[in-house]
N, C-alpha and C positions, 0 to 999 in steps of 0.2 A: 151488739144488738140490744143487750141488757141496758147499756148506758143510754141508747137513743129510744128504748121502749118500742122498738119495731118488732112485730111478730113475723116470724119466718120458719117455714118447715124445710128442713134439709134432708135430702135422700142421697146418701153416699154410695156410689157404685165403683168397684175397682177390680182389676185382676187381683188374683190371690197374693197377699202380702205376707211376709214372714212374721211381722209384728202388727197384725191387724188390731189387736187389743189396744195398742197405743193410739191408733187412729180413731178407734171407738171412744177411748177416753177423751181425746182431743175434741171430738164432735159431741161430747156429753151424751153418748148413747147409752141407754140402760142395758146391762148384760142381756136381759130377755129380748132386746131388739137388735142385738148384734149377731149376724149370721156369717158363718164361714163355710164355703162350698169348695171342697177338694175334688180330686178327679173321680171319687166314687159316685159323685152326683151327676156325672156326664151321662146323657141318655144313650150315647154311643161310645164304646171304649176307644181310647186313643193309644196307638202303639207309637213309641218314640224311638228314634234311632239317632246316634250321634257319630259323626265322622270327622276325624282330625287330619288335615292335610300337612304333611311334614316338609314339603318343598320350601326352601328358603327364598329363592329368587322370585320376585313379584310376578313376572311374566309366566314362568313355568307354573307357579302356584295357581295363577288364574286359569291356565289351561287345564291343570289337574282337577280343579273344582268343577270346571265345565264338563270334563270327562265323567266325573262322579255323577254330576246332575243328569247328564245324558243317560247313563246306565240306570239311574233310579227312575227317571221318567219312562224309560222303555219297559221297566218292570210292570208299569201300570197302563201303558199305552193300549188303547182299545178297551180297557176294562173300567177305568174310571178317569175322572178329570184331575189335572194336576196344576197347582198354583205355586209359583216360585217366587219367594220374597228376596229382594236384593236391597242394598243399602243406599242406592241413589237412583234418580230418574234416568240418568245416562245408562246405568247398568241394566235397566229393564230391557232396552232394545239390544244391547250387546249380547246379553245372555240369551234372549230369545232367538236371535240370529245365529248364535253359536250352536244352539241345539238344532235349529232348522237346518243349518249347513251340514251338521254331523248326519242328520237324517238323509239329506240328499246324497252325501258322500257314501253312506253305507247302505243306501237304497231301502230305508225303513220308513219312509214317509207314509206308506200305505197303512201303517199301524195306527196313524193318527187320523187319516183322511183318505177314504177310498175314492179313487177317480171315478167320476160318473155318478157319485151319490148325490142325493138332494142337498146335503150339506155343502158339497163342492160348488154347486151352482149358486146357492144362497151366499156363500162367502165371497165368491168372485163378483157377485152383483153388488153386494154391500161395500166391497173394498173401493169401489169407484166413487163412493160418496164420502170417503174418509179424508179428513184434512191432514192428519199427522202422516208424515212421509214414511216413517218407520212402520207404523201400523198398517198403512196401505200396503207396504211390501210383505208383511207377515200374514195378514188375514187369509189370503187365498191358500196358504199352506196349513190352516187350521191353528195357527198360533196368534197370540195377541198380547199386548202390553196395557197396563193400566196404571196411571200416576196422576198426581194433581197438576202437572204441567200440560196435560192434554185438555182439549176443549170439552165442554160439558157434553156436546153432541157425540163426540168420539167415545167418551167414557160410557155414555148411556148405551151406545151401540154395542160396545164390548160386553157390558153387563147383560144386555138382552140376548146376545148371541150365546153368551155363557150359560144363562138361565135356560135357554132352549137346547142346550147341550150340542151346539154346532162347534164350539171351540173346545179342544182337548186340553182344558186347564182345570185345575182343581180349586174349588171354593174352600171355605173353611172346613178343615178336616172333620169328618164325622157328622154329616147332616142327617138327623133322624129320618127324614122323608126319603132319602136316597141311599144311605149307607148303613151296613151292619157294623162297620168298624171305620175308624179314621187312622191315618198314619202321617206322622210328621218326622221329617229328616232334617237334622241341623248339620250343616257343612261349615267347618270353621278351621282356623289355624290350630295345629296340634297343641301349641303352648296355651291356648285358651279353652282347650276342651274340657278340662277339669272344672273350670269356673262355671261353664254352661251346664255341665252334668249336675253339679251341686245346686245351681240356681233352679234348673227346671225340675229337679227331683225334690224340691222344697226342703233341701238339707242346708240351706244358707241361713241358718239361725244367727250366724255371725255377721250377716249382711242385712240388717234391718234397714227400713226406709228412714233416713235421717232428715232433720230439719236443715234447710239451706237459708234460713232467715238471719242467721247470725251476721252474715256479710252485709245485710241491709237494715240491721236493727236500729242504727242511729236515725236513718232516714224515715223509717216506719214509725219510730217513737216521736220524732218531730212532727210527723203528719197528724198523729193522734192529739198532740199538744195543740196544734193549730185548730183541729176540729173541736177542741174543748172537751175531749173524752178523758184527757189526763191533765190534772191541775197540780199535782204534787207527787212525791215519792211514793206515798201509799197508793195512789191511783195507778202509778206506773207498775208497781209490784202486782197489783190486782189484775191489771191488764195483761201482764206477762204470764200470769197463771192460766190465761185462756188460750195460750199459743201452743202450737206443736212443738216449738223450741223448748218450752218449759217441760213439756211431757218427756222429751228425750234427754234433756239436761239432768233431770232427777234420775233417769234410768242409767245414763252413761255420762256422769259428770266430767271425767277425765277427757273424754272425747271433745268436750266443749271448753276445755281449759279451766275448770273449776274443781275444787277438792270435794271429797265426800261430805266434809263438814259444812261447806258452803251450800252444798245441794240440800242437806237436811234443813239448814236455816231457811232456805228459800222455800222449801216445801211447807214448813211451819208457818211462814209469813203468808204464803199465797192460799192457804186452806183455812 
């Protein structure tokens, strides 16, 4: 933008990063304008729990995870809403149906939806208007799914029913207007448990956000040459000094295949 003399204001927002100072340096943010908000800034305290599944076989591991999810959901059934995040669209319906079926088998569905209640009638009525087959099957029981593969109409319906508290699902944990505290439960493979513990507890100082530009550096550099931004080696070095790649190279040169001496020379050249 300096080369083209275009004025632009950038406001950077992100989830908490281990190396937020690097991102601030990359964006040329003054220290006084760089803000870091940890969990102490939450308006509602968040309790976190981590569960590792030790089962090796995929099918048994999946069942074990569903059993844990059911138990955790039942702890909050009738008290608060619960939202379950999974890693694919297909899993949303599979997981919701697994919990619904477990409730039917154990006769615990009334903890979510009382027969004859106003919510029961509303959900049955709305279900007839739903396009998604899985959602249409789940809504009468007080369960729903939500993902980008659904129609906008179906997603809006789920959001509205959730907002009106007809669906026993949990929104973002710890909403100031509804909750005195929030709770998040992470269920994963036991082998990955320590990774998530360190990541979520912000102890992952050894896992900073790195630049991925190196693999596309030649293409990006050529594009700048075509645009007329870079005309010689000096321009190229100056341009490199504005990249996040440069910021991280200076901090961790060996990670990017250069020596400490080369990093120092680059630092002197680009500043």
